[in-house]
C-alpha positions in Angstrom: 98.0 122.1 131.7 97.6 125.7 132.0 94.2 127.4 132.9 93.9 129.3 129.7 93.8 125.8 127.8 90.9 124.9 130.1 88.6 127.2 128.2 85.6 127.1 127.6 84.1 126.3 130.7 81.2 127.5 133.1 81.3 129.9 136.1 81.4 126.9 138.6 83.9 125.0 136.8 86.3 127.9 136.3 86.3 128.8 139.9 86.9 125.4 141.0 89.7 125.0 138.5 91.4 128.3 139.4 90.8 127.7 143.3 92.6 124.4 143.1 95.5 125.7 141.1 96.0 129.4 142.4 95.3 131.6 145.2 92.8 134.3 146.3 94.6 137.7 146.1 91.6 139.8 147.2 91.9 141.7 150.6 88.4 140.3 151.7 89.4 136.7 150.4 86.1 136.5 148.6 87.5 134.6 145.5 86.8 138.0 143.4 90.4 137.5 141.8 92.1 134.2 142.0 95.7 134.1 140.4 97.5 131.2 138.9 101.4 131.7 138.1 102.3 130.5 134.8 105.9 131.9 134.9 107.5 133.1 138.0 109.0 136.5 138.0 112.5 137.9 139.0 113.2 137.7 142.8 113.3 141.2 144.1 110.9 144.1 144.7 107.3 144.1 143.8 105.6 147.2 142.5 104.1 149.5 145.1 101.0 151.8 145.0 101.5 154.7 142.6 104.2 153.0 140.6 104.3 153.4 136.9 103.7 149.7 135.7 104.0 148.3 132.1 102.2 145.1 131.1 101.1 142.9 128.4 97.7 141.3 128.8 95.2 139.2 126.9 91.3 139.1 128.0 89.0 136.2 127.5 85.4 135.2 128.2 84.8 131.9 129.8 83.7 130.7 126.3 87.4 131.3 125.2 86.4 134.3 123.1 89.2 136.8 123.2 88.0 140.4 123.4 91.2 142.4 123.9 94.9 141.8 123.8 97.8 144.4 123.8 100.2 141.9 122.0 97.7 142.1 119.1 98.4 145.8 119.0 102.1 145.1 119.6 102.1 147.8 122.1 102.3 147.2 125.9 99.8 149.1 128.4 101.0 151.5 131.0 99.4 153.0 134.1 99.8 154.1 137.8 99.1 151.4 140.1 96.4 151.5 142.7 95.0 154.9 141.5 91.8 153.4 140.1 92.9 154.1 136.4 92.2 150.4 135.5 89.9 147.6 136.5 90.0 146.9 140.4 91.4 143.2 139.4 94.4 144.8 137.8 95.3 147.0 140.6 95.0 144.1 143.1 96.8 141.5 141.0 99.7 143.6 139.7 100.6 144.5 143.3 101.3 140.8 143.9 103.5 140.2 140.8 107.3 140.5 140.1 109.0 141.7 137.1 108.8 139.2 134.4 105.9 137.1 136.0 103.0 135.6 133.7 100.1 134.8 135.5 96.2 133.9 134.7 93.5 135.7 136.7 89.9 134.8 137.1 87.9 137.9 138.0 84.3 138.1 139.2 82.1 140.8 137.7 82.5 143.2 140.7 86.2 143.2 140.2 85.9 143.6 136.3 83.3 145.0 134.2 80.5 144.6 136.6 76.7 144.3 136.0 76.8 146.3 132.9 79.5 144.6 131.1 80.9 146.3 128.0 78.6 146.9 124.9 79.2 144.4 122.1 82.2 142.9 123.8 81.4 141.6 127.4 77.9 140.5 128.5 76.6 141.7 131.9 77.9 139.9 135.1 80.6 138.1 133.2 83.5 136.4 134.8 86.6 137.3 132.8 90.1 135.5 132.4 93.2 137.6 132.0 96.7 136.4 131.2 99.0 139.2 132.6 102.7 139.8 132.2 104.5 142.3 134.3 107.2 143.8 131.9 108.6 146.5 134.3 107.7 149.1 136.9 109.1 152.3 138.3 108.4 154.8 141.1 106.0 157.7 140.6 107.6 160.9 139.3 106.6 164.0 141.5 108.6 166.4 139.4 109.0 166.9 135.7 112.7 166.4 136.0 112.4 163.2 137.8 114.2 164.6 140.9 111.6 163.4 143.3 110.6 159.7 142.9 107.9 158.3 145.3 106.9 154.6 146.1 103.9 154.2 148.4 104.4 151.5 151.0 101.1 152.1 152.9 98.1 153.9 151.0 96.7 156.8 153.1 93.2 157.6 154.0 90.7 160.2 152.6 91.0 162.5 149.8 92.7 165.6 151.3 96.3 166.6 151.1 98.6 169.0 153.0 98.6 172.4 151.2 101.5 175.0 151.4 101.3 176.6 154.9 99.8 173.4 156.4 101.2 172.0 159.8 102.3 168.4 159.2 103.4 165.8 161.8 105.6 163.0 160.4 108.0 160.4 161.0 111.1 160.5 158.8 113.9 158.1 158.2 116.8 159.5 155.9 119.6 157.4 154.5 122.4 158.1 152.3 124.2 155.1 150.6 122.5 152.7 152.7 123.6 154.6 156.1 120.7 155.9 158.2 121.5 159.4 159.2 118.1 160.8 160.5 115.2 159.1 162.4 112.7 161.1 164.3 109.2 162.3 164.6 108.9 166.0 163.6 106.4 168.7 163.1 106.8 171.5 160.3 105.0 173.9 158.1 104.8 172.8 154.4 107.0 175.3 152.6 109.3 175.8 155.6 110.7 172.4 156.3 114.3 173.6 155.8 113.9 175.3 159.2 113.8 171.8 160.9 116.6 170.3 158.7 114.2 168.4 156.3 115.3 168.6 152.7 113.3 170.4 149.8 112.2 167.0 148.3 110.4 166.0 151.3 108.6 169.2 151.8 107.4 169.2 148.1 106.1 165.6 148.4 103.7 166.6 151.3 101.0 167.9 149.0 100.9 164.6 147.4 100.4 162.6 150.5 97.4 161.5 152.6 96.9 161.0 156.2 98.3 157.6 157.2 100.4 157.2 154.2 103.9 155.8 154.4 106.0 156.3 151.3 109.7 156.0 150.2 111.1 159.1 148.4 114.2 159.0 146.2 115.8 162.3 146.1 118.3 163.7 143.8 120.8 166.1 145.2 118.8 169.3 143.9 116.1 168.2 146.2 118.3 166.9 149.0 121.2 168.7 150.5 122.6 170.0 147.1 126.2 170.8 146.4 126.8 171.9 150.1 125.8 168.5 151.6 125.0 168.3 155.2 128.3 168.3 157.4 126.6 167.5 160.8 125.0 164.4 159.1 128.2 163.5 157.4 126.7 163.8 154.0 129.0 165.3 151.2 128.0 167.3 148.4 125.8 166.2 145.5 124.4 163.0 147.2 121.3 161.2 146.4 119.1 160.5 149.4 116.3 158.3 150.3 113.6 159.1 152.9 110.9 157.0 154.2 108.1 159.3 155.3 104.9 158.5 157.3 102.4 161.3 157.5 100.6 160.9 160.9 98.5 164.2 161.2 98.2 167.5 159.3 96.2 170.8 159.7 95.7 172.5 156.4 96.3 176.3 156.1 93.4 178.3 154.9 92.8 178.3 151.1 92.7 181.5 149.3 88.9 181.2 149.0 88.6 181.0 152.9 90.3 184.2 153.6 89.2 187.8 152.9 91.3 190.4 151.2 92.3 192.0 154.6 93.6 188.6 155.9 95.5 188.1 152.6 97.4 191.3 152.7 98.1 190.7 156.5 99.6 187.3 155.7 101.4 188.4 152.7 103.9 190.6 154.7 105.0 187.8 156.9 105.2 185.3 153.9 107.3 187.9 152.1 109.6 188.2 154.8 110.1 184.5 155.1 110.9 184.4 151.3 113.5 187.2 151.8 115.2 185.2 154.5 115.4 182.0 152.4 116.7 184.2 149.6 119.6 185.8 151.5 120.5 182.3 152.9 120.6 181.0 149.4 117.7 178.8 149.6 116.2 179.9 146.3 113.6 177.0 145.7 112.2 177.6 149.3 112.0 181.4 148.7 110.0 180.7 145.3 107.5 178.8 147.3 106.9 181.8 149.5 106.6 184.3 146.9 104.2 182.0 144.8 101.9 181.8 147.8 101.4 185.5 147.7 100.7 185.4 144.0 98.1 182.8 144.4 96.3 184.7 147.1 96.3 188.1 145.3 96.3 187.6 141.5 92.7 187.5 141.2 91.9 190.2 143.8 90.7 193.6 142.6 89.9 195.7 145.9 87.2 198.1 146.6 88.9 201.3 146.3 91.8 203.0 144.6 94.0 202.9 147.9 93.3 199.1 148.4 93.9 198.4 144.7 97.1 200.2 144.8 98.1 198.2 147.8 97.2 194.9 146.2 99.4 195.9 142.9 102.3 197.0 145.2 102.4 193.6 146.9 101.8 191.4 144.1 104.4 193.3 141.8 107.0 192.8 144.5 106.2 189.1 144.6 106.4 188.9 140.8 109.9 190.8 140.9 111.3 188.7 143.6 110.4 185.6 141.6 112.1 186.9 138.5 115.1 187.5 140.7 115.0 183.8 142.1 114.7 182.3 138.5 117.5 184.4 137.4 119.6 182.8 140.1 118.6 179.3 139.1 118.9 179.9 135.3 115.0 179.5 134.6 115.1 182.3 132.1 111.6 181.8 130.6 110.2 182.2 134.0 112.0 185.4 134.6 110.5 186.8 131.4 107.0 185.6 132.4 107.2 187.3 135.8 108.5 190.4 134.5 105.9 190.6 131.9 103.3 190.5 134.5 104.8 193.3 136.3 105.1 195.3 133.0 101.1 194.7 132.4 100.5 196.5 135.8 103.1 199.1 135.6 104.4 199.4 131.8 107.6 201.3 132.7 108.7 199.4 135.8 112.5 199.6 135.9 113.5 196.5 137.7 111.0 194.5 135.5 112.5 195.9 132.4 116.1 195.3 133.6 115.7 191.7 134.8 113.7 190.7 131.6 116.8 192.2 129.7 119.2 190.1 131.7 117.1 187.0 130.9 116.9 187.8 127.2 120.5 188.4 127.3 121.3 185.1 128.7 119.0 183.6 126.1 121.2 185.2 123.5 118.1 187.3 122.4 120.4 190.4 122.0 118.1 192.6 119.9 115.3 192.1 122.5 117.7 192.6 125.5 119.1 195.8 124.0 115.6 197.1 123.6 114.6 196.5 127.2 117.9 198.1 128.6 117.3 201.1 126.4 113.8 201.3 128.0 115.5 201.3 131.4 117.5 204.2 130.4 114.5 206.0 129.3 112.9 205.5 132.7 116.1 206.2 134.5 119.0 207.9 132.5 121.4 207.4 135.4 121.3 203.7 135.5 124.8 202.8 134.8 124.2 199.1 134.9 121.8 199.3 132.0 124.5 201.3 130.1 126.9 198.7 130.9 124.4 196.1 129.6 123.7 197.9 126.4 127.4 197.9 125.6 127.7 194.2 126.4 124.6 193.5 124.1 126.3 195.5 121.1 129.4 193.6 121.8 127.8 190.3 121.8 125.8 191.4 118.7 129.0 192.2 116.8 130.7 189.0 118.1 127.9 187.0 116.7 127.7 188.8 113.4 131.4 188.2 112.8 130.9 184.5 113.8 128.0 184.2 111.2 130.3 185.6 108.5 133.0 183.2 109.2 130.3 180.4 109.4 128.8 181.5 106.1 132.3 182.1 104.4 133.5 178.5 105.3 130.1 177.2 104.1 130.4 178.9 100.8 134.0 177.9 100.5 133.2 174.2 101.0 130.4 174.6 98.5 132.8 175.9 96.1 135.5 173.2 96.7 132.8 170.5 96.4 131.5 171.9 92.9 135.1 172.1 91.6 135.8 168.5 92.7 132.4 167.4 91.1 132.9 169.6 88.1 136.2 168.3 86.9 135.3 164.7 86.0 132.3 166.0 84.0 134.7 168.1 81.9 137.1 165.2 81.6 134.0 163.1 80.5 132.9 165.8 78.1 136.2 166.2 76.5 136.5 162.4 76.3 133.0 162.4 74.7 133.8 165.0 72.2 137.2 163.4 71.3 135.6 160.1 70.6 132.8 161.9 68.6 135.5 163.7 66.6 137.3 160.5 66.0 134.1 159.0 64.7 133.5 161.8 62.5 137.0 161.8 61.2 136.8 158.2 60.3 133.3 158.6 58.5 135.0 161.6 56.6 137.9 159.5 55.8 135.6 156.8 54.4 133.6 159.2 52.6 136.6 160.6 50.8 137.7 157.1 49.9 134.3 156.2 48.5 133.9 159.2 46.3 135.7 159.4 42.8 138.5 161.7 42.5 138.2 164.5 39.9 141.2 166.0 38.2 
């Protein structure tokens, strides 16, 4: 007999029945959440902290009254495990489940709805019974493109994370295709992990980690060693990587609000130099990180005098222009336009900003806007031969697209005409046959009329 059929019951009986059939899954073993497996899941991995899990559930009071059910809504429920997004009992119980498993949970108030309950649904200090089915789970996506997936093996401590520029001490174990190629303790600066042979994906995960955390990172080639691979580790091009990372210690860099303007300007020079080094080495994403740090420091600064304000503008415009160039390289054309626009807001006739915005617009087939940008470049610098060449290219592309449009529309109209011709012929035939039949009927009537009428001589 399954425990959901035992309802209704009192608190003492419920605890006794669940304890006899199930196990206490709370860390403190205080019988706050007792689990009874109704249907075992598939053998394999269990969810980890931070995973995106999908479940079906039914919630009941000890009286047997159902107060919530995802199946009634015909829609499963999703949440990030171990992040405090759901009841404490759910975070604890789903961590213990396998995919496909169905279980019953008896939850004390402190693991469910507490002393306040839920108005009109759950009385204060109520024990709750949940039936839970784990449908699926997947790692936490740290990037929009899913290129870095994190699964947390050991949850970290505290609420602070390393920021860009922080110094971190980690233990890493990198593998490719099941082969371990890197195992060491290493210290590096967040945003500069490349200098220590640590891939971009590990670097970018740092600001999501907490001290003491151990996680597994699944990196697509873009966030690993890319199309070049890493010959010294016998890793070929475009290989997925798996890194297990333990964050032992970190020392955060100063946040923007902790620095005065003079300190920001002093640091900006070194960060710009680092970004330029990465750019020249083809490490575009690492270069972007450096230039974005400068922007984060100075975009809200005003300065106290004309000279200081001019220096701020010069530094931040250089950062925006460098970002635009980086995004051109990786074909993020909307970001190119955005960064160029920020420069143009400061200096309306900036030659580089106009030119790079024109390049981005040309790549997006926005030929009219690109042409306008290159023409503005020539107004600023009539000797800019590259802009003249781009104007010719824009005009050629516009003509090419115009001719293509003409062909497209001509073919379209031809097809319409052929279709109309095909559909029109049967109609004419039907009309002709209708007229023939009508004429035949009229002829018969006329003959009949002539026969009925007397003939006059």
